[in-house]
C-alpha positions, 0 to 999 in steps of 0.5 A: 500499499502506498500514498503519494501527495501530488504537491504543496499548496500556497493560497491567498486567504479566502481561496480554495485550497485542495490536496491530493493524494494518490492512494492504492492497496488491497483491501481498500484502505481507510483514509484519515486526514490530519492538520498539525497531527490533529484529526481533520473533521468534515464541515461546510468549509472542509470536504473530503473526496475519493475517486475510486477510478483514479484513486485519488484522495482529495482534501478540499478547504473552501475558505483557507484562512491562516489558521488553516495553514500548516502540515497535512497529513494523509494516512491510509490503512488496512489489514496489510498495514498503513502509509502516510505522506505529508505536505504544507499549506501556506496562506498569504494576505493579498496586501500587507496590512489588508484589513481581513474583513468583509461585510454585507449589509441587508437594508430593510424595507419601509417599515410602519410606525410602532412595528419591529425591524432588524438590520443584519450584517454578516462579516468574515473576520479573524480574529473575532472582531469588536462589533459597533452600531451607530445611528446618524454616527452616534453610538447606539446606547443599550435600552429595551427598545433597541437590542444587538444580537451577534452569532459567531461561527468560526470566521462568520459573524452575524450581527443584528440590531433589532428595533421594537416599536419604531418611530419617526426619530428612528429613521436615518442612517445606521452603520456598523463597524467591525474592528479587530487587530487586522483593521477595521470595516464598516457598512451602512444602511438607511431606515425610513419610518413610514406611516401605516395605511390606516394612518395615511388614509386618515392623514390624507382625509384630514388634509382633504377636509382642511382643503374643503374647509379652506375653500369654503372660507375663501368662497364665503370671503368672496361672497361677502365682498361682492354683497351690496348693503342698503343703509338707511338714515333718518335725519332730524331737523333741516339745515335750512332752519339754521340758515334762515335764523342767521339771515333774520339776525342780519336783517335785524341789525340792519334795521337797527342801524 
């Protein structure tokens, strides 16, 4: 029974890494993989494959990260004995000092007033980052109405901001920031709180009624402007009585002279 590694592997972080070992033996041997002498367990990120036609065993690392670097060993064993061979994996970064972090934010649809909304952000980071949330560039304090939840699985991290009974003041820009020893990354999303349909209908009805009321007032004012009023005046006495008295006084003065 023999095992032969094809070659060592060097990849950039986040890329796929593959190891191939040609295994031959009768009966068919049991194949196990080791990373730095520790057994490798299959997962979503680590896949084992064996091709019975070519007798090639393959170890696939879907997303290679620095902690995946090291020595990998393929060990095959059956009743006749066992054999093993090893190769190394090197994981490099694209640029020195490049932030090893990426975020993908999910912007919610327009929520209505007094409902609940969830802003979610997924990121890949190693080591585990510190996650901060901001609303209009102000840190979000812990309170009963706004909750921050974070779930971490390996290098995948999911952070959620849950806002209950949202109000108009919750509208604005939301930013999530992740920081670790490798650097920082951030992502933003916008939230616009809208009125509910019944509230919108009531508000629209109020606006229409107000408009009709204004039209009625304007119409009444125009009608009042166009109205003609008749004023009846009753006069007592005559201006000619005073003139006659003055004339009589002048006549008497002439007679005296």
